[in-house]
N, C-alpha and C positions, 0 to 999 in steps of 0.2 A: 259807308257800308262796309264789316272783308268780314268773308265768309272764308270758318276755316274748315275744312274734312278733315274726317280723321277713317283711318281701315282701323279699326283694331284687330290687334295676336291677341295670343294666352304672354310671347312675349314679350312684344315692342308693339307702337302706338306708330303708325306715318301719323304727318300732319302736312297739308296746304294748306295757302293759302293763298283769296281770287277777293279780287276788287267787286265792286255791285254790274261788274259789265261782267260778273266770267270771266276774269283775262288776270294769271297766275301773275302770286307782289310776292316778290322774296324766294331763299330755296326752303323748301322740300325738309320736314324736320323727322327724325328717326330718332325716337325717345323713349329709353325699357319701361316698364307696364308695371312702376315699385313707387316706391310712398313718392318720391322724385319727383315723380310726373307733372306733378300741379304744376310746380317751380319751372320745373324745365320751358314747361308750355306755353306758361307768364311770362319771363323770358323772351322768351326766341318772339313769340306775337307785338309781342309792348314790340320789340325794336323792327319791325315791319311798320306795325299798322299806325303807330305811334298813342293817339288820344280817342280813336275814332274806335263806335263799337263796333264790339263783336258778337257778330251768331256763333257757336260751336255746331259743324251739322257729324253724328255720328256714327257712322252706319252697326245698323238695330243687330249688332251681336252682345243683348247687354250679357252676356256669361262674363265675354270679354272686359266693358266695357261702361261696365254699375260706379266700375269706383272712378274712373275716371273725373265721364257725367257727373256723380256725385260730388267730387273737391272742383268742379267749375260751375255747377252752381250756386254750389256754398262764395266759390269767386264773386258772385256779383254778375255770375255773366249769364246770358240765354245758351240754350241747352234743346237741343231740336237732334230727333233719332229717327233717322236716313231710311226706310228696307232696301234689303236684299236688292229686290226687284227692280225696284224705282233706282237704285242705285247703276241695275248694270244696262237699263234701257238709255238713263244716256248714257258708260261709258261705250258701248256700242253706234249712238249719236254720233259722239265725238269722236274716236276711234278709225284713223282712215283704215288704217292697215290691217288692225284687232288685233291691235297687243294689248298685254297686259301686265300691271306689275304695280306694285302699292300705291307708290306715288300716283300713276295712270285709275285708279280704284276712290281718295283719294278726294287724288279733281271731280272725280264724277257727283264724290258724294255730296263734292258745292257746288253742282252746276242742277244739281236735282233739288236740295235744299234752297236754292235762288228761283228756280223754274215754279215750286207748290211750298206759297206761302203755309199752307194748313197743316202742313206738319204736327205732329206729335209730338209738343216738346219736355224737359224730363222735370221730371217733378219729386220733390222728397215725402212723403211718410212715413214715418221711423216703426208704424205700425205696422203696414206696409210690412213696409223692407224686413223685418224680423219674421214675418210669417213667412213671405216668400224664400224665407234658409228653412224652414221651419219644412211648407210644404216640395220643399226639394231635399232636406237631408231624406224625407220623408220617401221619396217616390228612387232614393236611391237603398236605402235600405230592405225594400221592395222584391230591387233587383236579382239583392245578396241572398236577401230569402226565399227568392223562387231560385235562384239560382242553386243556392245550396240542400234547398226541401232533392232536387230533380236530380243533384248528384245523392243524397240519401238513397232516393230509393234505387238509382238505376246500380250501386252497391248488396241493395237491402236484399234489389231479388235473387240474388244469387241459394241467400242462407234463409229468408223464407217463403213459403210459399206467397202468398199477399202484404200488403198494408195499405193499413185506412186512408184513403184520401187526399184529408185536404188532413193538410199535416203543421197551413199555418194556427191550429188548434187545438189546444194544451190538450184538449183531452186524448191524439189522437196521439201523438204524440205521448201519450201516459200508454196509450195503448201500442207500441209500437216500441216501450224500452219493455214493456211484462209481456210479447213479442220475442221480442232480444233475447230475457232474462230465463227463458222455457228452449233454445236454442242453443245447438250443441254448436261451438264455433272455441276459437282460442279466442287466451288471452288476450292476446296485438288487437286482432277482427275485431271483439270484444271493444274494445280500448278507443281503435279508429270510431268501428261505430258509433258507438257513446258520447266521445268529443263530439262527432259533426250534429244529433242527434239535443247535444246542451251549447251547442250553435247556434241554431234555427228555434232551438228556446226561447237561447237571449235577443234575440233579434224581433222572437214576439212582442219580447216584453221591452223593447226597449217601443217598437211602432205602439204599442197601446197605450204607452206615456210618453207618448210624441199627441198621439191623435184626442186623447185628452187635453195638451194643454193647447194644441191643436184649436180644438172645442171650444175652450177657455178666452180666447183671444178673439176667433171670428164673430162669435154668436150679438154684441157688438157691432163691429163692425154691421154684417148684411143679417141682420134680422131678416128683412122681409123676403131678398135671394133664400133662405131656411124655410118659410111656410108654401116651396115649390114642392111638388108631388118630386119627388127624384133629384130635388136635390140637398144633401148630406151636407153633416160638419167637414166630409172633408171637399166636396165637391163646393160649398161653400167660398174653401180655402182660398182652392186654385184660382175660382172664379175673381179673386180677389187680388193673390198676388197676380198673375199675368195683365188682368187687366190695371189696374188701381184708380185712378181717379175714370169711374165713369165718364168723365166731363169735353176726354178730348174725341169721344163719339159722338155729335151732335145729333145723331143720326143711331135705329136700331142698325136699319142698312149700313151701315160704318165697320161697327160690332160681325156682322150677319158674315160681311166680306175677311172681316179678323178672323170671323175664326170659321173661315172655308164652308160657311151657309150656304155663301149664297150662292147660284145659278151662270155659271158662263154664257155670254151668247157664243156660238156657233156657227154665226147666218152664212148658209151660200146659196147660192143662184137664186135667192131669193124665199126664199127656205127656211122659213123658223124655226128654229130649235136653240136649245140651254145642253149642256154640260156640265156634271160633277165638276165643282172646282175642286182640286188633293189642293189649296195649299192651304195655304191659313195655319192658327196655330196650333196644333195640329193632342197640344193638353188640352187646351177649354173644347176641343172636336169632339176629346175625345170623353170630356165631360160628360155636354150633350147626349152624345148619345146612346150613356148611360143608361140618363135621363126620361131621353126619350123610351128608351125598353121597359123603363121603371112605368111609365106612366101610360106606354101602352098595356101594365098589368093592372095598375091600379085606378087609373084616371078616370069615369064615363064617357066625358066629354074628349079625350083626347082617342079611347078607343073610333069614340064616334067621327073622329074626323078623318083615323087611318085605315076603314071601311067605309067611308064616303069616297075618298080618292086611291083607296089599293084595285079597283074594275080599270083603272085604265093609267095606272101607276107604276102599278105593283108593288108588292111591300117594300121593298127599298127605297123605291121612287118618295114611299107616302112616309116611310119616315123618317126623309128629310124635311119634305114637305113639315115631320112635327114637330126636328131641330128648328128652322125660319124661323114657326112661329114661336117656338121654346127661348125663342133671341130676343120676338119682340117683349117676351113674361119677365124674361130676363135683366131686361136694356131697364123699365118700367120699377125695375122690384127699385135694378140698385140706383139711380136717380133719386129715387125717393128717399134710399138711405143717404145717399150721398151730401146734401149737405145738414144731415148731422156732423160732418165731419169735414167740411169745409176748414177751418181754422187750423185743421195738424197738418196742410199740407203745406214743402216749405216751395215759392214760388222765386220770386228778387228780393235776395239778402242783401245787404247793403253792405259787407264788411265784405274783405276782400285778405286774403291770403297770402302771406309778401314768401 
């Protein structure tokens, strides 16, 4: 068995091959992140491993390595994701000098994969991949809109006494336009401000169109999570896009660790204590935070849980307990839905790319 560790980057990927004992074989390969990357990697590993089975371990930077992982999977290879922290731990374990380089990182990825057989395997679901693109695009649009609104408000304060609070709403944008039309400003200033208002309106429309599309795509994929108070269609889309196949989290505790909702033990001097986990997937953590806030307002059982824990844990501590409880609910809901779309997931195709 040969394990190939890949340290992915925006422009290049660095690959290192090791045998079953963790000893490096062959020379490291640096290959450009372009359409020919799969052909180059397969040619390189065939020269090293021959007919031996190969597992590809990729550091979990999926923004840079999704295309690579998809191509390797479609070529008939096993692909696993290695969390960055796990790679860093093995780099420190095996590096005696504290050195760091791309080949060293790729080697640490292989050691982590060999030492951790239960790592998440890469799968392809076209609907999840499509939804992930739309969720990412919507998040980018929201950032752009926030920046445009802040810039517009900063300039309007020079000419107007006040501006409506939420310019993501078409009604407030219309009010700003009306105020601007009744204010004495030069032609050039009026044109610049009008262009900024038009830009925000255009982004608002694109976000609205995306929301409609996302709602249509996520409804058949996550009908059960959508019944949970505080989980909107956009929140459900983030859950599906970031988690994908829920089967990779065999227990809700593993999902809680992945989302940063599981407290970390920090025992010292025989004193048992836990602290907040500030790692994990922050996008999923944000979804859970929002759901907890909504449940606090509208869900009686959630309010009862918060009231019961707030005297001892405080408001924040009680909310974190609620978020951890929501992980159990979401895990059960996504597991219920998982059986209806199992057959769409690509696992081990038998066709190989050349």
